[in-house]
C-alpha positions in Angstrom: 59.8 -230.6 37.4 63.0 -229.5 35.7 60.9 -229.2 32.4 58.7 -227.0 33.9 61.3 -225.0 35.4 62.8 -224.5 32.1 60.0 -223.6 30.2 59.0 -220.7 33.0 62.6 -219.6 32.5 62.3 -219.3 28.9 59.2 -217.7 29.2 60.4 -215.3 31.5 63.7 -214.1 29.7 61.2 -213.6 26.7 59.3 -211.6 28.4 62.0 -209.2 29.4 63.1 -208.8 25.6 67.0 -207.8 24.8 69.4 -206.8 27.0 70.6 -203.1 26.6 73.7 -204.3 25.7 71.9 -206.5 22.7 70.4 -203.7 21.9 73.5 -201.7 21.1 74.8 -204.5 19.3 71.8 -205.1 17.2 71.9 -201.3 16.4 75.5 -201.1 15.4 75.1 -203.9 13.2 72.1 -202.3 11.3 74.3 -199.0 11.2 77.4 -200.4 9.6 75.3 -201.9 7.2 73.6 -199.1 6.3 77.1 -197.3 6.2 78.4 -199.5 3.8 78.4 -198.0 -0.1 76.7 -201.4 -1.5 73.5 -200.4 0.4 72.4 -197.0 -1.7 68.4 -197.5 -1.8 66.3 -196.2 0.6 64.3 -199.6 0.6 67.1 -201.1 2.0 68.0 -198.7 4.9 64.4 -198.4 5.9 64.5 -202.4 6.0 67.6 -202.1 8.1 66.0 -199.9 10.8 63.2 -202.0 11.3 65.0 -205.6 11.4 67.1 -204.1 14.3 64.0 -202.4 16.0 62.2 -205.6 15.7 64.9 -207.6 17.3 65.3 -204.6 19.8 61.6 -205.0 20.5 60.9 -201.0 19.8 58.4 -199.2 17.7 58.5 -199.6 14.4 60.2 -196.7 11.9 57.7 -194.8 10.0 59.7 -192.2 8.6 61.3 -191.8 5.3 65.2 -192.4 3.9 65.6 -188.9 4.0 65.6 -188.9 8.1 67.5 -191.9 8.1 70.6 -190.3 5.7 70.2 -187.5 8.2 70.8 -189.2 11.3 73.8 -191.0 9.5 75.4 -187.6 8.4 75.2 -186.1 12.0 76.3 -189.4 13.5 73.4 -190.2 15.0 72.3 -193.4 13.5 72.4 -195.5 16.5 70.4 -193.2 18.3 67.6 -193.2 15.5 67.3 -196.9 15.3 67.1 -197.2 19.3 64.7 -194.9 19.1 65.8 -192.6 21.8 63.3 -190.9 23.2 65.2 -187.3 23.2 66.2 -187.8 19.5 64.9 -185.1 18.0 66.2 -182.7 20.3 69.7 -184.2 20.1 69.5 -184.1 16.2 68.5 -180.5 16.5 71.5 -179.9 18.9 74.0 -181.5 16.6 72.9 -179.5 13.5 73.4 -176.3 15.7 76.7 -177.1 16.6 77.8 -178.7 13.1 76.4 -175.6 11.2 78.2 -173.2 14.0 81.6 -174.9 13.5 81.3 -175.0 9.7 80.0 -171.2 9.6 83.0 -170.1 11.9 80.1 -168.7 14.3 78.5 -166.6 11.8 75.2 -166.3 12.7 73.5 -165.2 9.2 75.7 -168.2 7.2 74.7 -170.7 9.8 71.2 -169.9 9.6 71.5 -169.9 5.4 73.3 -173.4 5.4 71.0 -174.7 8.6 67.8 -173.5 6.0 69.5 -175.3 2.8 69.9 -178.6 5.0 66.5 -178.7 6.0 65.2 -177.8 2.8 67.3 -181.0 1.4 66.1 -183.3 3.9 62.2 -182.4 3.0 62.8 -183.0 -0.4 64.7 -185.7 -0.5 67.9 -184.6 -2.3 70.9 -186.4 -1.6 73.8 -184.4 -0.3 77.4 -185.6 -0.4 79.0 -186.7 2.5 82.6 -186.5 3.8 85.2 -184.7 2.7 83.3 -183.2 -0.4 80.3 -181.9 1.7 82.9 -180.1 3.8 84.5 -178.6 0.6 81.2 -177.8 -0.6 79.7 -175.9 2.3 83.3 -173.9 3.0 83.1 -172.5 -0.3 79.5 -171.6 0.6 80.4 -169.8 3.7 83.2 -168.3 2.0 81.0 -166.8 -1.2 78.2 -165.7 1.7 81.0 -164.0 4.0 82.6 -162.0 0.9 79.4 -161.0 -0.3 78.1 -159.9 3.2 80.9 -158.1 4.1 81.9 -156.4 0.9 80.4 -152.8 0.5 80.9 -152.3 -3.2 83.2 -148.6 -4.0 81.8 -146.0 -5.6 84.4 -144.1 -8.5 83.6 -141.1 -10.3 84.6 -141.2 -13.7 84.5 -138.3 -16.1 84.1 -138.6 -20.1 87.1 -136.1 -21.1 85.8 -135.2 -24.8 82.7 -133.2 -24.5 79.8 -134.3 -26.9 79.0 -131.7 -29.8 76.1 -132.4 -31.5 72.9 -130.7 -33.6 69.9 -130.5 -32.4 67.5 -132.7 -34.6 65.7 -130.1 -37.3 67.3 -127.1 -35.8 70.5 -125.1 -36.8 71.9 -125.1 -33.0 74.2 -127.6 -31.3 74.9 -128.7 -28.1 77.8 -129.2 -26.1 77.3 -131.5 -23.2 80.1 -133.0 -20.6 79.2 -136.2 -18.9 80.5 -137.6 -15.5 79.3 -140.7 -14.1 79.1 -142.3 -10.3 80.4 -145.9 -10.9 80.3 -148.8 -8.4 82.1 -152.0 -8.5 80.6 -155.2 -8.2 81.5 -157.4 -5.6 83.0 -160.3 -6.9 86.3 -161.7 -8.0 85.7 -163.1 -11.3 85.3 -159.1 -12.6 88.1 -157.3 -13.8 88.5 -153.6 -12.5 89.5 -151.4 -15.5 92.3 -148.9 -14.3 91.5 -146.3 -16.5 87.6 -145.2 -16.2 85.5 -147.5 -18.3 88.6 -149.4 -19.8 87.7 -151.0 -22.9 84.2 -150.1 -22.9 85.1 -146.3 -23.3 84.5 -146.4 -27.4 81.2 -148.3 -27.5 79.8 -145.7 -24.4 80.6 -142.7 -26.4 78.9 -144.2 -29.7 75.9 -145.0 -27.3 75.8 -141.6 -25.7 76.6 -139.8 -29.1 73.3 -142.0 -31.0 71.2 -140.6 -27.7 72.2 -137.1 -27.8 71.6 -137.2 -31.7 68.1 -137.9 -31.1 67.3 -134.5 -28.8 65.3 -131.5 -30.4 65.1 -128.1 -29.8 61.6 -128.4 -28.0 63.4 -131.1 -26.0 66.0 -129.1 -24.4 64.1 -126.3 -22.9 61.5 -128.8 -21.0 61.6 -128.3 -17.1 62.2 -132.3 -17.1 64.3 -132.9 -20.1 67.3 -133.1 -18.4 66.7 -135.6 -15.7 65.1 -138.1 -18.5 67.9 -137.5 -20.6 70.5 -138.5 -17.5 67.9 -141.6 -17.0 68.6 -142.6 -20.7 72.1 -142.1 -20.9 72.7 -144.3 -17.7 70.9 -146.8 -19.1 72.4 -146.7 -22.2 75.8 -146.8 -20.8 74.9 -149.6 -18.2 73.6 -151.5 -21.7 77.1 -151.1 -23.1 78.6 -152.3 -19.8 76.4 -155.5 -19.4 77.7 -156.2 -22.8 81.2 -156.6 -21.6 81.8 -159.9 -19.4 84.7 -159.0 -18.4 84.0 -155.6 -16.4 82.6 -155.5 -12.7 81.1 -152.1 -13.1 77.7 -150.5 -13.5 77.0 -146.8 -13.7 74.9 -145.6 -10.8 74.4 -141.9 -11.5 75.2 -139.4 -14.3 76.2 -135.6 -13.9 76.4 -133.0 -16.1 79.3 -131.3 -15.9 78.7 -128.8 -18.9 75.6 -128.3 -20.9 75.6 -125.4 -23.3 73.1 -124.9 -26.3 74.2 -122.4 -28.9 
């Protein structure tokens, strides 16, 4: 009789499955193992999750290793292992909270970082953890905030000396004076010249002079000539500015402050 009772007791306990405490302990052990740096491959992590779920008599994990890494990153490893019913919502809430904190509640930056995080998970890209990740995110936030808040100022620079050029195949000459609307770029890596175009002034004058030397007498009197010339000279000036890696300026618009044919 005693043997029968013991057998029934064992059968009853087996049917009940592990207690909540045992499930928590199984999940904790699995997360501790996966948290060790020795466990670096995805196969090991997936095995640990399913081993714990097997002990807990819960559904097998059919997801990717990137999902496990994501759970560990957001401090939700136990919730994933325990296969909590509202895990997806808890994960979403953790992401939003984390991103908002890191982005200092800047919605635009928060959305950009969250999208980057989602893309990384989808592609299975390994991401740095701990202090390294925080440092990367802080740098990204600062860069995005600076770019979004910066309004590049416009400055106006005149080329003091006029350009005197003979028209091609003609006895006439032109005397042209120029001014530019110049925009500074929103980037700390550039230096701002204090004297107009700075070291680029001489090559700019050479580039302008070369273009003016191609003008013919017939062109001067065409209705759209000045507009086309302004476009050509702006392109020539910007080509010089772009070839100088230390300058953070670009020519936005050109003005003829003097245009004489004689």
